[in-house]
C-alpha positions in Angstrom: 75.9 67.3 60.4 77.6 66.7 57.0 78.6 63.1 56.2 82.3 62.3 55.9 83.7 64.5 58.6 86.6 62.8 60.4 85.2 63.7 63.8 81.5 63.2 63.1 81.3 60.0 65.3 82.8 61.8 68.3 80.6 64.8 68.0 77.4 62.7 67.7 78.5 60.5 70.6 78.8 63.6 72.8 75.4 64.7 71.6 73.7 61.4 72.4 75.4 61.3 75.8 73.8 64.7 76.5 70.4 63.5 75.3 70.4 60.4 77.5 71.9 62.2 80.6 70.2 60.9 83.7 68.6 57.9 82.1 70.8 55.3 83.9 69.0 52.4 82.3 70.2 53.4 78.8 73.6 52.8 77.2 74.4 54.4 73.9 77.1 53.8 71.3 76.7 56.4 68.6 73.3 55.7 67.2 72.7 52.4 69.0 70.8 52.5 72.3 70.6 49.6 74.7 67.8 49.8 77.3 68.0 47.6 80.4 65.0 46.0 82.1 64.0 43.7 84.9 60.3 43.3 84.0 57.9 44.0 81.2 56.2 46.9 83.1 59.5 48.5 83.9 60.6 48.1 80.3 57.5 49.9 79.1 58.1 52.8 81.5 61.8 53.0 80.5 60.8 53.2 76.8 58.3 56.0 77.5 61.0 58.0 79.2 63.4 57.4 76.4 61.0 58.2 73.6 60.0 61.4 75.5 63.7 62.4 75.7 64.3 61.7 72.1 61.3 63.6 71.0 62.4 66.6 73.1 65.6 66.7 71.1 63.9 66.1 67.8 65.4 62.7 67.2 63.4 60.2 65.2 63.9 56.4 65.2 63.2 53.7 62.6 60.9 51.0 64.2 62.0 48.5 61.6 65.5 48.6 63.1 64.4 48.3 66.7 64.1 45.3 68.9 61.7 45.5 71.9 61.2 43.2 74.9 64.0 40.7 73.8 65.6 38.4 76.5 68.9 38.7 74.6 70.2 40.9 71.9 73.3 41.3 69.7 75.1 44.5 70.7 78.6 45.7 69.6 79.7 42.2 68.7 78.4 40.6 71.9 75.3 38.7 72.9 73.7 40.6 75.9 71.3 38.8 78.2 70.4 38.6 81.9 73.4 36.3 82.3 75.7 39.1 81.1 77.7 39.4 77.9 79.4 36.7 75.8 80.9 36.6 72.3 78.7 35.9 69.4 78.7 32.2 68.4 79.8 33.1 64.8 82.7 35.1 66.3 84.1 32.1 68.1 83.4 29.6 65.4 86.9 29.9 64.1 88.2 28.7 67.5 85.7 25.9 67.9 86.4 24.5 64.4 90.1 25.1 64.5 92.0 22.0 63.5 94.5 20.8 66.0 98.0 21.2 64.5 99.6 17.8 63.6 103.1 18.8 62.3 103.9 22.3 63.8 104.3 21.6 67.5 107.7 21.3 69.1 107.7 19.4 72.4 110.7 19.3 74.7 112.3 16.0 75.2 112.8 14.6 78.7 116.4 15.8 78.7 115.5 19.3 77.3 112.9 19.7 80.1 115.8 19.6 82.5 117.6 22.5 80.8 118.1 25.8 82.7 115.9 28.7 81.6 118.9 30.1 79.7 119.4 26.9 77.8 115.7 26.5 77.0 115.5 30.1 75.6 118.7 29.5 73.6 117.2 26.2 72.3 114.0 28.2 71.2 116.1 30.6 69.2 118.2 27.9 67.7 115.1 25.9 66.7 113.4 28.9 65.2 116.4 29.9 63.1 116.9 26.4 61.9 113.3 26.0 61.0 113.1 29.3 59.1 116.5 29.1 57.6 115.2 29.3 54.0 113.6 32.7 54.8 116.4 34.1 56.9 119.4 33.3 54.7 121.0 36.5 53.3 118.8 38.8 55.4 119.6 41.2 58.2 117.3 40.6 61.2 117.0 41.0 64.9 116.2 38.3 67.5 114.1 39.5 70.4 114.0 37.6 73.7 112.5 38.3 77.1 115.5 36.4 78.7 117.9 39.2 79.3 121.0 37.1 79.8 120.9 36.0 76.2 121.8 39.4 74.9 125.3 38.8 76.2 125.6 35.4 74.5 127.9 36.5 71.7 130.0 38.8 73.9 131.0 36.3 76.6 134.1 34.1 76.6 133.4 31.0 74.5 135.2 28.9 77.1 132.4 29.7 79.5 129.8 28.0 77.2 129.0 24.3 77.3 129.6 22.4 74.1 125.9 22.4 73.4 125.6 26.2 73.9 128.7 26.8 71.7 127.1 24.6 69.0 123.8 26.5 69.1 125.5 29.9 69.2 127.8 29.0 66.3 124.8 28.0 64.2 122.7 31.1 65.1 125.7 33.3 64.5 125.7 32.3 60.8 122.5 34.2 60.4 122.4 36.9 63.1 124.3 38.0 66.2 121.9 40.8 67.0 120.0 39.6 70.1 118.0 42.3 71.9 116.0 42.2 75.1 112.2 42.9 75.2 110.2 42.9 78.4 107.7 40.0 78.7 104.7 42.4 79.0 105.8 44.1 75.7 106.3 40.8 73.9 103.4 40.6 71.5 101.9 37.1 71.2 101.5 35.9 67.7 97.9 36.0 66.4 97.4 32.4 65.5 93.8 32.7 64.4 94.8 35.1 61.6 97.1 32.4 60.3 94.8 29.3 60.5 95.0 28.9 56.7 97.5 26.4 55.4 101.0 27.8 55.2 102.4 27.7 51.7 105.6 25.8 51.4 108.7 27.4 50.0 110.1 26.1 46.8 112.5 23.2 47.4 115.8 24.1 45.8 116.6 20.5 44.9 113.4 20.2 43.0 113.9 23.6 41.4 117.4 22.6 40.2 116.1 19.4 38.7 113.3 21.3 36.8 115.8 23.9 35.7 117.7 21.3 33.7 114.6 20.3 31.8 113.2 23.8 31.2 113.8 25.8 28.0 113.5 29.1 29.8 117.0 28.7 31.2 118.5 28.2 27.8 116.8 31.4 26.5 118.1 33.4 29.5 121.6 32.0 29.1 121.8 33.2 25.5 119.9 36.5 25.9 121.6 39.8 26.8 119.3 41.0 29.5 121.7 41.9 32.3 121.4 38.6 34.2 124.4 36.5 34.8 123.3 33.0 35.6 125.8 30.5 36.9 125.4 27.1 38.4 126.0 27.3 42.2 126.0 24.4 44.6 123.1 24.1 47.0 124.4 24.4 50.6 124.8 20.9 52.1 124.2 19.2 48.7 126.2 18.3 45.6 123.3 19.5 43.4 123.9 22.7 41.4 121.3 25.4 40.7 121.2 28.3 38.3 121.5 31.6 40.2 122.0 35.2 39.3 125.5 36.2 40.6 125.4 39.9 39.6 123.4 41.0 42.7 125.0 41.0 46.2 122.6 38.2 47.2 122.7 35.0 45.2 119.2 34.3 43.9 118.0 31.2 42.1 116.1 31.6 38.8 112.4 30.6 39.2 110.5 29.9 36.0 106.9 30.5 35.2 105.3 27.3 36.4 106.8 27.8 39.9 106.3 31.5 40.3 102.9 31.3 41.9 104.3 29.0 44.6 107.2 31.3 45.1 104.9 34.3 45.5 102.5 32.4 47.9 105.3 31.2 50.1 106.4 34.8 50.8 103.2 36.7 50.5 101.5 34.3 52.9 103.9 35.2 55.7 102.3 38.5 56.5 100.1 39.4 53.5 102.0 42.6 52.6 100.9 45.0 49.8 101.8 44.8 46.1 105.1 46.6 46.3 106.2 44.9 49.5 105.3 41.5 48.1 107.2 42.2 44.9 110.2 43.3 46.9 110.2 40.1 48.9 110.1 38.0 45.8 112.9 40.0 44.1 115.1 39.6 47.2 114.8 35.8 47.1 114.4 34.8 43.5 115.1 35.9 39.9 111.7 36.7 38.4 112.1 38.8 35.3 109.5 41.6 34.7 107.7 41.0 38.1 
């Protein structure tokens, strides 16, 4: 069979299944064959039958790649033994050595534990939006919840909401009012192990504004005719002003060379997108000439 065919693995699997038909003590996955045993004598007999069958079909094996008479063996990412199968130690090392989070857990207070399911789900959305505000500002996004009543939160009479609910909804509504229902069984749990690495912090706008005042790049941009229109804009909730491009629909702060790597890491580290997607994320959030 020529190498590189897209269906080569499937064809060979059907072939090896035919070769081993009737040998119930064998399990094959493409070119790997596992032979079960209960004793050394039985193992020898099983191997004779297997070798005879392989020889009948003209199949040769490489003894250097074979393991005989082992009490346990690595097979398809598992350690197989008389006790059954279990994950390989190196595969679960990430879990065993995982550092317990010290600053990312959000525990409910004594009062919050008494909230109704509706209020706890609303609290979760409010907390998430507030925590990721620096990422969500100026973006269109959808909030998914497995608590169906929440999809009507922005359509109900405000007078029916408690003061706390009204406060939460007012804050969430500044960013998105698009809340949609998703069944619990379809709600994909986040893969935490793929995000064990340290999360890169976003650039603090107050710090950026202070460094802008001391950086010569800003002066060069202000005097250059390059299509950018930089104006000092107040940072929300602060009296500090920061240079931003006001030509584009979304106001974006100018980030100079020494902070561009941090800006890139804070966005690229969220989901590790490709080159074009990463560049698009950066351009949506910051002014980065010639990215």
